[in-house]
Structure formats: structure tokens, C-alpha cells
C-alpha positions as a Markdown table, in Angstrom:
| # | Residue | x | y | z |
|---|---|---|---|---|
| 1 | Met | -20.4 | 54.3 | -45.8 |
| 2 | Ser | -17.7 | 54.5 | -48.3 |
| 3 | Ile | -14.4 | 52.7 | -48.1 |
| 4 | Asp | -11.3 | 54.8 | -48.8 |
| 5 | Leu | -9.6 | 52.4 | -51.2 |
| 6 | Glu | -6.4 | 54.3 | -51.3 |
| 7 | Thr | -6.0 | 54.2 | -47.6 |
| 8 | Ala | -7.0 | 50.6 | -47.5 |
| 9 | Lys | -4.4 | 49.8 | -50.2 |
| 10 | Gln | -1.6 | 51.7 | -48.3 |
| 11 | Asn | -2.5 | 49.8 | -45.1 |
| 12 | Leu | -2.5 | 46.5 | -46.9 |
| 13 | Leu | 0.9 | 47.3 | -48.6 |
| 14 | Lys | 2.4 | 48.0 | -45.2 |
| 15 | Leu | 1.1 | 44.7 | -43.9 |
| 16 | Lys | 2.5 | 43.0 | -46.9 |
| 17 | Asp | 5.9 | 44.5 | -46.2 |
| 18 | Glu | 5.7 | 43.5 | -42.6 |
| 19 | Tyr | 4.8 | 39.9 | -43.4 |
| 20 | Glu | 7.5 | 39.6 | -46.1 |
| 21 | Ser | 10.1 | 41.0 | -43.7 |
| 22 | Arg | 9.0 | 38.6 | -40.9 |
| 23 | Ile | 9.2 | 35.6 | -43.3 |
| 24 | Asp | 12.7 | 36.7 | -44.5 |
| 25 | Lys | 13.9 | 37.1 | -40.9 |
| 26 | Ile | 12.5 | 33.7 | -39.8 |
| 27 | Glu | 14.0 | 31.9 | -42.9 |
| 28 | Asp | 17.3 | 33.6 | -42.3 |
| 29 | His | 17.3 | 32.6 | -38.6 |
| 30 | Ile | 16.4 | 29.0 | -39.4 |
| 31 | Gln | 19.1 | 28.7 | -42.1 |
| 32 | Asn | 21.8 | 30.6 | -40.2 |
| 33 | Pro | 21.4 | 30.0 | -36.5 |
| 34 | Gln | 22.7 | 32.9 | -34.5 |
| 35 | Asp | 24.5 | 30.9 | -31.9 |
| 36 | Asp | 26.9 | 28.0 | -32.1 |
| 37 | Leu | 25.3 | 24.8 | -31.1 |
| 38 | Asn | 27.1 | 22.8 | -28.5 |
| 39 | Glu | 27.2 | 19.1 | -28.7 |
| 40 | His | 25.0 | 18.8 | -25.7 |
| 41 | Trp | 21.7 | 17.0 | -26.2 |
| 42 | Glu | 19.8 | 19.6 | -24.3 |
| 43 | Asp | 21.0 | 22.4 | -26.5 |
| 44 | Gln | 20.1 | 20.5 | -29.6 |
| 45 | Ala | 16.7 | 19.7 | -28.3 |
| 46 | Ile | 16.0 | 23.4 | -27.5 |
| 47 | Ser | 17.3 | 24.4 | -30.9 |
| 48 | Tyr | 15.0 | 21.9 | -32.6 |
| 49 | Arg | 12.0 | 23.2 | -30.6 |
| 50 | Gln | 12.8 | 26.8 | -31.5 |
| 51 | Asn | 13.0 | 25.9 | -35.2 |
| 52 | Asp | 9.7 | 24.1 | -35.0 |
| 53 | Met | 8.2 | 27.3 | -33.4 |
| 54 | Arg | 9.8 | 29.5 | -36.1 |
| 55 | Lys | 8.4 | 27.3 | -38.8 |
| 56 | Asn | 4.9 | 27.6 | -37.3 |
| 57 | Leu | 5.3 | 31.3 | -37.1 |
| 58 | Met | 6.5 | 31.4 | -40.7 |
| 59 | Gly | 3.6 | 29.4 | -41.9 |
| 60 | Glu | 1.2 | 31.8 | -40.2 |
| 61 | Ala | 3.0 | 34.8 | -41.7 |
| 62 | Arg | 2.8 | 33.2 | -45.2 |
| 63 | Gln | -0.9 | 32.5 | -44.8 |
| 64 | Ser | -1.5 | 36.1 | -43.6 |
| 65 | Leu | 0.5 | 37.3 | -46.6 |
| 66 | Ile | -1.8 | 35.4 | -48.9 |
| 67 | Tyr | -4.8 | 37.0 | -47.3 |
| 68 | Val | -3.2 | 40.5 | -47.8 |
| 69 | Glu | -2.4 | 39.8 | -51.4 |
| 70 | Asn | -5.9 | 38.6 | -52.1 |
| 71 | Ala | -7.3 | 41.7 | -50.5 |
| 72 | Leu | -5.0 | 43.8 | -52.8 |
| 73 | Ser | -6.4 | 41.9 | -55.8 |
| 74 | Arg | -10.0 | 42.6 | -54.6 |
| 75 | Ile | -9.1 | 46.3 | -54.5 |
| 76 | Glu | -7.9 | 46.0 | -58.1 |
| 77 | Asn | -10.9 | 44.2 | -59.4 |
| 78 | Gly | -13.4 | 46.3 | -57.5 |
| 79 | Thr | -14.7 | 43.8 | -55.0 |
| 80 | Tyr | -12.8 | 44.9 | -51.9 |
| 81 | Gly | -15.1 | 45.4 | -48.9 |
| 82 | Glu | -17.9 | 43.2 | -50.2 |
| 83 | Cys | -19.0 | 40.1 | -48.2 |
| 84 | Glu | -18.3 | 36.9 | -50.1 |
| 85 | Val | -21.5 | 35.4 | -48.9 |
| 86 | Cys | -24.2 | 38.1 | -49.2 |
| 87 | Gly | -22.4 | 40.7 | -51.3 |
| 88 | Glu | -23.2 | 43.5 | -48.8 |
| 89 | Gln | -20.6 | 46.0 | -47.7 |
| 90 | Ile | -18.3 | 44.8 | -44.9 |
| 91 | Glu | -18.5 | 47.1 | -41.8 |
| 92 | Glu | -15.8 | 49.8 | -41.8 |
| 93 | Gln | -14.8 | 48.9 | -38.2 |
| 94 | Arg | -14.3 | 45.3 | -39.3 |
| 95 | Leu | -12.1 | 46.3 | -42.2 |
| 96 | Glu | -10.1 | 48.6 | -40.0 |
| 97 | Ala | -9.4 | 45.8 | -37.5 |
| 98 | Leu | -9.0 | 43.1 | -40.2 |
| 99 | Pro | -8.1 | 44.8 | -43.5 |
| 100 | Tyr | -8.3 | 41.5 | -45.5 |
| 101 | Ala | -11.7 | 40.5 | -44.2 |
| 102 | Thr | -13.9 | 38.8 | -46.7 |
| 103 | Leu | -17.0 | 38.4 | -44.6 |
| 104 | Cys | -19.4 | 40.9 | -42.9 |
| 105 | Met | -19.9 | 40.5 | -39.2 |
| 106 | Glu | -23.1 | 38.5 | -39.6 |
| 107 | His | -21.4 | 35.9 | -41.8 |
| 108 | Ala | -18.2 | 35.8 | -39.9 |
| 109 | Glu | -19.9 | 34.5 | -36.8 |
């Protein structure tokens, strides 16, 4: 099996753009709420809960962005697709499903 590094890189760059866009949208929505908040306690409580959820989603997107950037670095330094534990090639199907995988199936379990 041979990994098509150019295709992997293009897929990772698309993911990077998606995560960056998601983070920007969430940050904008938190900083600039789309609706005017009434003075009612229930409305404020809902807004706070939604902001907490958005912050959690933003944290997940930022972590995924880090994974993608690390995978792009591995492409550049020639270690993309190698298991960090055993050094063997990560299965192609695994990399297709999770392009920033760092472990082969055996070590991911």
C-alpha cells in the first residue's frame, strides 16, 4: 500500500479550512448574538446555555484543527501514515476515515 500524499494533503487542507471557518462562525456568534436578548430571565438562561454549547463546540473544533495541522506537518517531515507506537504503516481505510490518525488499528484499540 502506498499513501497518495498529495491527495491526503488536499483532504487535510479542506478539513483545516472547514475547522477554521467553523471556529470563526462560532466566535462571531458568541461575540455578536444574532437576536436581541429580552430582559426575561428565561431568555438569558437559554442564551447562556447556548453560549456554553458553542464554546464546547469551538473547543472541539480547535482540537481537531490541531490534529489536522499536526498531520500536515507529518506530511512535510515524511512521517505521515506511520503509527506512532510501532512505526508500521497505518491502514489506508483508517486514514481515509480519520486523515489525522497517528495510530494503526492495532494500537488504536
